[in-house]
C-alpha positions as CSV (number, residue, x, y, z in Angstrom):
1,M,-64.6,60.0,97.3
2,R,-61.1,61.3,97.1
3,R,-59.7,60.2,93.7
4,A,-56.0,60.2,92.9
5,H,-55.0,60.3,89.3
6,T,-51.7,59.7,87.6
7,V,-49.5,62.3,85.9
8,E,-50.4,61.0,82.5
9,Q,-54.2,61.3,83.3
10,V,-53.8,64.8,84.6
11,R,-51.7,66.0,81.7
12,A,-54.2,64.6,79.2
13,A,-57.1,66.4,80.9
14,E,-55.1,69.6,81.1
15,A,-54.4,69.4,77.4
16,V,-58.1,69.3,76.6
17,L,-58.9,72.2,78.9
18,L,-55.9,74.3,77.6
19,A,-57.3,74.0,74.1
20,E,-60.6,75.5,75.3
21,L,-59.3,78.3,77.4
22,P,-57.5,81.6,76.7
23,E,-53.7,81.3,77.0
24,G,-52.6,81.5,80.6
25,A,-56.0,81.1,82.1
26,L,-55.4,77.7,83.6
27,M,-52.2,78.8,85.3
28,Q,-54.0,81.9,86.6
29,R,-56.7,79.7,88.2
30,A,-54.1,77.5,89.9
31,A,-52.1,80.5,91.0
32,A,-55.1,82.2,92.6
33,G,-55.9,79.1,94.5
34,L,-52.3,78.8,95.7
35,A,-52.2,82.4,96.8
36,Y,-55.4,82.2,98.8
37,A,-54.1,79.0,100.5
38,V,-51.0,80.9,101.6
39,I,-53.1,83.8,102.9
40,D,-55.3,81.3,104.8
41,L,-52.1,79.8,106.4
42,L,-50.7,83.2,107.3
43,G,-54.1,84.7,108.4
44,S,-53.5,87.8,106.2
45,A,-51.3,89.1,103.3
46,Y,-50.4,92.7,104.2
47,G,-47.0,93.0,105.7
48,R,-46.3,89.2,105.7
49,R,-43.1,87.8,104.3
50,V,-43.1,85.1,101.7
51,R,-40.3,83.4,99.8
52,L,-40.7,81.5,96.5
53,L,-38.4,78.7,95.5
54,V,-38.9,78.6,91.7
55,G,-37.9,75.9,89.3
56,S,-38.2,75.7,85.5
57,G,-41.6,74.1,85.2
58,D,-45.2,75.2,85.4
59,N,-45.2,74.8,89.2
60,G,-42.6,77.6,89.2
61,G,-44.9,79.6,87.0
62,D,-47.8,79.0,89.4
63,A,-45.6,80.1,92.3
64,L,-44.6,83.3,90.5
65,Y,-48.1,84.3,89.6
66,A,-49.2,83.5,93.2
67,G,-46.3,85.7,94.4
68,A,-47.5,88.5,92.2
69,L,-51.0,88.3,93.7
70,L,-49.6,88.2,97.2
71,A,-47.4,91.2,96.5
72,R,-50.4,93.2,95.2
73,R,-52.1,92.3,98.5
74,G,-49.2,93.9,100.4
75,A,-47.0,91.0,101.2
76,A,-43.2,91.3,100.9
77,V,-42.4,88.5,98.5
78,D,-39.0,87.4,97.2
79,A,-38.1,84.6,94.8
80,V,-35.0,82.3,94.5
81,L,-34.7,81.2,90.9
82,L,-33.3,77.7,90.8
83,S,-33.1,77.5,87.0
84,E,-31.8,79.7,84.3
85,R,-35.1,79.1,82.5
86,V,-38.2,80.0,84.5
87,H,-41.7,81.0,83.4
88,E,-41.1,84.3,81.6
89,A,-44.6,85.7,81.8
90,G,-44.9,84.7,85.5
91,L,-41.5,86.3,86.3
92,A,-42.6,89.5,84.5
93,A,-45.8,89.6,86.5
94,F,-44.0,89.0,89.7
95,R,-41.5,91.8,89.2
96,A,-44.3,94.2,88.0
97,A,-46.1,93.6,91.3
98,G,-43.1,94.5,93.3
99,G,-41.6,91.0,93.9
100,R,-37.9,90.8,94.4
101,V,-35.5,88.2,93.0
102,V,-32.8,87.2,95.4
103,P,-29.7,85.1,94.9
104,P,-29.8,81.4,96.0
105,T,-27.0,82.0,98.4
106,E,-28.9,84.6,100.4
107,R,-29.6,83.0,103.8
108,P,-32.0,85.0,106.0
109,G,-31.0,84.9,109.6
110,A,-33.3,83.4,112.2
111,L,-33.9,86.7,113.8
112,S,-33.8,88.8,110.7
113,A,-36.7,90.9,109.7
114,A,-36.3,89.5,106.2
115,R,-36.8,85.9,107.3
116,P,-39.8,84.6,105.5
117,E,-42.9,83.4,107.4
118,V,-43.8,80.9,104.7
119,V,-41.9,79.3,101.8
120,V,-43.7,78.3,98.6
121,D,-42.2,75.2,97.0
122,G,-42.4,75.6,93.2
123,I,-39.1,73.7,92.6
124,V,-40.3,70.7,90.7
125,G,-43.6,69.9,88.9
126,I,-45.6,66.7,88.8
127,G,-43.4,65.3,86.1
128,G,-40.2,65.6,88.2
129,R,-38.1,62.6,89.3
130,P,-37.7,61.7,92.9
131,G,-34.9,63.6,94.8
132,L,-33.7,67.1,94.6
133,R,-30.6,68.8,93.1
134,P,-28.0,70.2,95.6
135,D,-29.0,73.8,94.8
136,A,-32.6,73.1,95.8
137,V,-31.5,71.4,99.0
138,E,-29.3,74.4,99.8
139,A,-32.2,76.8,99.2
140,L,-34.5,74.8,101.5
141,A,-31.8,74.6,104.2
142,A,-31.5,78.4,104.1
143,C,-35.2,78.6,105.3
144,A,-35.1,75.7,107.7
145,G,-37.9,75.8,110.2
146,V,-40.2,77.9,108.1
147,P,-43.5,76.3,107.1
148,I,-43.6,75.2,103.4
149,V,-46.5,75.3,101.1
150,A,-45.9,72.9,98.2
151,V,-47.3,73.6,94.8
152,D,-49.2,70.5,93.6
153,V,-46.8,68.0,95.3
154,P,-43.8,68.3,97.6
155,S,-40.8,68.5,95.3
156,G,-38.7,65.4,95.3
157,V,-41.4,62.8,95.8
158,D,-42.5,60.2,93.2
159,V,-45.9,61.4,92.2
160,D,-47.3,58.2,90.7
161,T,-46.0,55.7,93.3
162,G,-45.8,57.6,96.6
163,E,-42.2,56.5,96.9
164,L,-39.2,58.6,98.1
165,D,-35.7,58.4,96.8
166,G,-33.4,61.1,98.2
167,P,-34.0,64.6,99.5
168,H,-37.5,66.0,99.3
169,V,-39.7,68.8,100.6
170,E,-41.6,68.3,103.9
171,A,-44.6,70.5,103.4
172,A,-47.0,71.9,106.0
173,V,-49.6,72.4,103.3
174,T,-49.8,71.0,99.8
175,V,-52.0,72.9,97.3
176,T,-53.0,70.6,94.4
177,F,-55.0,71.3,91.3
178,G,-57.8,69.5,89.6
179,T,-57.4,66.2,91.5
180,H,-55.4,64.5,94.1
181,K,-52.3,62.7,93.0
182,V,-51.3,59.2,94.2
183,A,-48.5,60.7,96.3
184,H,-51.1,62.6,98.3
185,L,-52.7,59.4,99.6
186,V,-50.0,56.7,99.5
187,D,-47.1,56.5,102.0
188,P,-44.3,57.3,102.4
189,A,-44.8,60.4,100.2
190,S,-48.2,61.3,101.8
191,R,-46.4,62.0,105.1
192,A,-44.5,64.7,103.3
193,C,-47.6,66.5,102.0
194,G,-49.0,67.9,105.3
195,A,-52.6,69.0,104.9
196,V,-53.7,68.8,101.2
197,H,-55.9,71.5,99.8
198,L,-57.6,70.7,96.4
199,V,-58.2,73.6,94.0
200,D,-60.8,72.8,91.3
201,I,-59.6,74.1,88.0
202,G,-62.2,72.4,85.8
203,L,-60.5,69.1,84.7
204,D,-62.6,66.3,83.2
205,L,-60.8,63.2,84.4
206,P,-61.3,59.4,83.9
207,E,-61.7,56.8,86.6
208,A,-58.9,57.1,89.1
209,P,-56.6,54.1,89.9
210,V,-56.3,55.1,93.5
211,E,-59.0,56.5,95.7
212,A,-60.0,57.0,99.4
213,L,-63.4,56.5,100.7
214,Q,-65.0,59.4,102.6
215,A,-67.7,59.3,105.2
216,A,-70.6,59.7,102.7
217,D,-69.2,56.8,100.6
218,V,-69.0,54.5,103.6
219,A,-72.5,55.5,104.7
220,Q,-73.8,54.4,101.3
221,L,-72.0,51.1,101.4
222,I,-72.9,50.0,104.9
223,P,-75.3,47.0,104.7
224,R,-78.7,47.8,106.1
225,P,-81.4,45.2,107.1
226,D,-84.5,45.0,104.9
227,P,-87.8,45.6,106.6
228,D,-88.5,41.8,106.7
229,A,-84.9,40.8,107.5
230,H,-84.0,38.1,110.0
231,K,-80.7,37.0,111.3
232,Y,-80.0,34.5,108.5
233,T,-80.8,36.9,105.7
234,R,-78.5,39.5,107.2
235,G,-75.6,37.1,106.9
236,V,-73.8,34.7,109.2
237,V,-70.0,35.0,109.7
238,G,-67.9,32.2,111.1
239,I,-64.7,32.8,113.2
240,R,-61.9,30.2,113.3
241,A,-59.3,32.1,115.4
242,G,-57.6,31.9,118.8
243,S,-56.0,29.0,120.6
244,A,-55.0,27.9,124.0
245,A,-51.8,29.9,123.6
246,Y,-53.5,33.0,122.2
247,P,-57.1,33.1,123.4
248,G,-57.3,36.9,123.2
249,A,-57.1,36.7,119.4
250,G,-60.2,34.6,119.2
251,L,-62.1,36.9,121.6
252,L,-61.1,40.0,119.7
253,S,-61.9,38.6,116.3
254,V,-65.3,37.7,117.6
255,A,-65.6,41.2,119.1
256,G,-64.9,42.7,115.7
257,A,-67.5,40.5,114.0
258,S,-70.1,41.1,116.8
259,T,-70.7,44.8,116.0
260,G,-74.2,44.4,114.6
261,L,-73.3,44.5,110.9
262,C,-74.4,41.0,110.2
263,G,-77.1,38.7,111.6
264,M,-75.1,36.1,113.5
265,V,-71.6,35.1,114.5
266,R,-70.5,31.5,114.8
267,Y,-67.3,30.5,116.6
268,V,-65.3,27.3,116.1
269,G,-62.1,26.9,118.0
270,E,-60.2,26.1,121.2
271,V,-61.6,29.0,123.3
272,A,-65.3,28.5,122.7
273,D,-66.2,28.6,126.4
274,R,-64.4,31.9,126.9
275,V,-66.0,33.3,123.7
276,R,-69.5,32.3,124.9
277,E,-68.8,33.9,128.3
278,A,-67.8,37.2,126.8
279,H,-70.3,37.1,123.9
280,P,-73.4,35.2,124.8
281,E,-75.0,36.0,121.4
282,V,-72.3,34.0,119.6
283,V,-73.2,30.4,118.6
284,G,-71.3,27.3,117.5
285,E,-70.6,25.6,114.2
286,G,-73.1,25.7,111.3
287,R,-73.6,27.2,107.9
288,V,-72.0,30.6,107.2
289,Q,-71.7,33.1,104.4
290,A,-68.1,34.0,105.2
291,W,-65.2,32.8,107.3
292,V,-62.5,34.6,109.3
293,V,-59.4,32.5,109.8
294,G,-56.0,32.8,111.4
295,S,-55.7,35.3,114.2
296,G,-53.9,33.6,117.1
297,G,-54.4,30.2,115.4
298,G,-50.9,29.0,115.9
299,E,-50.0,25.6,114.5
300,S,-53.6,24.8,113.8
301,A,-54.1,27.8,111.5
302,G,-53.3,25.8,108.3
303,D,-55.9,23.2,109.2
304,A,-58.5,25.9,110.0
305,L,-57.9,27.5,106.6
306,A,-58.2,24.3,104.7
307,T,-61.4,23.4,106.5
308,A,-62.9,26.9,105.9
309,R,-62.0,26.7,102.2
310,Q,-64.1,23.6,101.8
311,D,-67.3,25.6,102.4
312,G,-66.7,27.6,99.2
313,V,-67.7,30.9,100.9
314,P,-65.6,34.1,101.0
315,L,-62.7,34.2,103.4
316,V,-60.8,36.7,105.5
317,V,-57.3,35.3,106.0
318,D,-55.2,36.9,108.7
319,A,-52.1,36.4,110.9
320,D,-51.0,32.8,111.3
321,A,-53.1,31.6,108.4
322,L,-51.3,33.8,105.9
323,A,-48.3,31.5,106.1
324,H,-50.4,28.8,104.5
325,V,-51.4,30.9,101.5
326,D,-49.2,29.9,98.6
327,G,-51.4,30.9,95.7
328,P,-55.0,31.6,94.7
329,L,-57.5,30.1,97.2
330,G,-60.2,29.4,94.7
331,V,-62.8,31.4,96.6
332,P,-63.3,35.2,97.1
333,A,-60.8,36.2,99.7
334,V,-59.4,39.2,101.7
335,L,-55.8,38.7,102.9
336,T,-54.8,41.1,105.7
337,P,-51.0,41.2,106.2
338,H,-48.8,43.8,107.7
339,A,-45.5,44.5,105.9
340,G,-43.6,41.7,107.8
341,E,-46.3,39.1,107.0
342,L,-46.3,40.2,103.4
343,A,-42.6,39.9,103.3
344,A,-42.8,36.3,104.6
345,M,-45.5,35.4,102.1
346,T,-43.7,36.8,99.0
347,G,-40.0,36.6,99.8
348,A,-39.7,40.4,99.5
349,D,-37.6,42.4,102.0
350,R,-39.8,44.1,104.6
351,A,-37.9,47.4,104.2
352,A,-38.6,47.2,100.5
353,I,-42.3,46.8,101.1
354,E,-42.4,49.7,103.5
355,V,-40.7,52.1,101.0
356,A,-42.9,51.0,98.1
357,P,-46.2,49.7,99.6
358,L,-48.3,50.5,96.5
359,A,-46.2,48.4,94.2
360,H,-46.1,45.4,96.6
361,V,-49.7,45.3,97.5
362,R,-50.7,45.4,93.8
363,R,-48.3,42.6,93.0
364,A,-49.6,40.5,95.9
365,A,-53.2,41.0,94.9
366,E,-52.4,39.8,91.4
367,R,-50.3,36.9,92.6
368,Y,-52.9,35.5,95.0
369,D,-56.0,36.5,92.9
370,A,-57.4,38.1,96.1
371,V,-58.1,41.4,97.7
372,V,-55.0,42.3,99.7
373,L,-55.2,44.7,102.6
374,L,-51.7,45.9,103.6
375,K,-51.8,47.4,107.0
376,G,-50.0,50.7,107.7
377,R,-50.4,54.3,108.6
378,H,-52.4,54.6,105.4
379,T,-53.7,51.1,104.9
380,L,-53.9,50.0,101.2
381,V,-56.6,47.7,99.8
382,A,-55.8,46.3,96.4
383,T,-57.7,44.2,93.9
384,P,-56.1,41.7,91.4
385,A,-56.9,44.2,88.6
386,G,-54.8,46.9,90.3
387,R,-57.5,49.2,91.8
388,V,-56.5,50.5,95.2
389,R,-58.3,52.2,98.1
390,V,-56.4,54.1,100.8
391,T,-57.7,54.3,104.3
392,T,-57.0,57.8,105.8
393,T,-59.0,57.3,109.1
394,G,-57.2,56.2,112.2
395,L,-54.3,57.5,114.3
396,P,-51.0,56.2,115.7
397,W,-52.6,55.0,118.9
398,L,-54.2,52.3,116.8
399,A,-50.9,50.5,116.6
400,T,-51.7,48.3,119.5
401,A,-52.0,44.5,120.1
402,G,-55.2,42.9,119.0
403,A,-56.3,45.7,116.7
404,G,-55.8,43.5,113.6
405,D,-57.9,40.8,115.1
406,V,-60.8,43.2,115.5
407,L,-60.3,44.4,111.9
408,G,-60.4,40.8,110.5
409,G,-63.7,40.1,112.4
410,L,-65.2,43.3,111.2
411,I,-64.3,42.7,107.5
412,G,-65.7,39.2,107.9
413,A,-69.1,40.5,109.1
414,L,-69.3,42.8,106.2
415,L,-68.5,40.0,103.8
416,A,-71.2,37.8,105.3
417,A,-73.7,40.7,105.0
418,G,-73.1,40.8,101.3
419,L,-70.4,43.3,100.5
420,T,-67.8,42.4,97.9
421,P,-64.3,41.6,99.2
422,Y,-63.1,45.0,97.9
423,D,-65.9,46.9,99.6
424,A,-65.8,44.8,102.8
425,A,-62.1,45.4,103.2
426,S,-62.1,49.1,102.5
427,V,-65.3,49.8,104.5
428,G,-64.1,47.7,107.4
429,S,-60.7,49.4,107.4
430,W,-62.4,52.9,107.3
431,L,-64.8,52.0,110.2
432,H,-61.9,50.5,112.2
433,G,-59.9,53.7,111.9
434,A,-62.8,55.9,112.7
435,A,-63.8,53.9,115.8
436,A,-60.2,54.0,116.9
437,T,-60.2,57.8,116.6
438,L,-63.4,58.0,118.7
439,A,-62.0,55.5,121.2
440,S,-58.7,57.4,121.5
441,G,-60.0,60.9,122.2
442,G,-56.4,61.9,121.5
443,G,-54.8,59.4,123.8
444,P,-54.1,55.6,124.3
445,L,-56.6,52.9,123.4
446,V,-56.9,49.1,123.5
447,A,-58.3,46.9,120.8
448,G,-61.5,46.1,122.6
449,D,-62.4,49.8,122.7
450,V,-62.3,49.9,118.9
451,A,-64.7,47.0,118.5
452,R,-67.0,48.5,121.1
453,L,-67.3,51.8,119.3
454,V,-67.9,50.6,115.8
455,P,-71.7,50.6,116.3
456,H,-71.4,54.3,117.4
457,V,-69.6,55.2,114.3
458,V,-72.1,53.4,112.1
459,R,-75.0,55.0,113.9
460,D,-73.6,58.5,113.3
461,L,-72.9,57.7,109.6
462,I,-76.3,56.4,108.7
463,G,-78.2,58.7,111.1
464,A,-76.9,62.1,112.3
465,G,-74.4,62.7,109.5
466,S,-71.2,61.7,107.9
467,G,-68.5,64.2,108.8
468,G,-65.5,64.5,111.0
469,W,-64.0,61.0,111.0
470,E,-60.9,61.6,109.0
471,N,-58.0,62.0,111.5
472,R,-55.9,64.2,109.2
473,P,-57.4,66.7,106.7
474,L,-56.5,66.1,103.1
């Protein structure tokens, strides 16, 4: 599990550890991890050129101590000091190791031998506010095109919300200490982090408010049949989706549900003949343990939702049915909007949701007393109590028609098999992204391919291993 803690949680844990360690030991641990990450990026230290952008906080101190270590390894390291107050001991160590302080106005030419090969962003610490001062923007502009290694978080992002407001660093690598921070997982800030490298510095941390399932977590959560299981004990999911106008939505919802993760799929709707032709294992109306409602339902989606609610079983509410959700549904539910659908449900502006998805998904989960899955590059799954899981599998090719229909069916199957709405939504989203990555092979895909490859992903997870499905290293 990747756990992302808040600034307050991290600072409290650091205070406990600082009381137990010799002065400066914690910063030395962080600086060593930072320096070795820079060496890994460059491939070596001797003769390489590194520039530090140093602010007044502890991140600037980390950068200076790391610069000292790099200089002792033979790197040519210079530092731009962006504050009159920087970490004194770190600056002394940096100068003693041969590091050079240069004025902020020095602009290395693109072809100059002095042009750095990597820039270390130690401008602002985790307590900094979003945005950057003009002198920091100028110092970054002087090294435009050079890969940046951010200390803890890219300077200028909002650490606890993942929001952006003004200029910020775009890092190739972010080296963070003790734990992930919310900005490492939640868009739009997570896009600025590049690859995130976690350095363990010995923090003892409480439960994290934001987390991301990893392959081993998903493997543990996937429902497995008991030795004496039969199709009814494994769970039955019902699908009320599709219409004469949108038959594909019904077919794809059924495809997502018919991935072997529950015992039976029932379909009720206008395209039953086409569903039976494509999926002969699917049967008609009867008792279910969960319903999936809405995809391609058109004008009948409201009636389908009302009928499904009468059974008192968990629901997955998607697409057209979301327009008919005006409050708590009275049963366990997973709502699966994209930003536009959530805007229509809540009256919020779509652009506002896209720049602050964490705040909006939490607010919606509380308002509707349901698990809300907000689709996006990093999909967010929130509970009414404010817990959030972030999906980091998947890739841009997954933005294709019908992919959401498959996801709804998949989550419904997991609900019927006995997972909680929170687990069903987050596991389903993870499997959906992993199957898309497998289906893509680095190129285009269609939604049906995602459904077809879910069983392959599950087989690998519970059989041969649990590695390699994250599309982007964190």
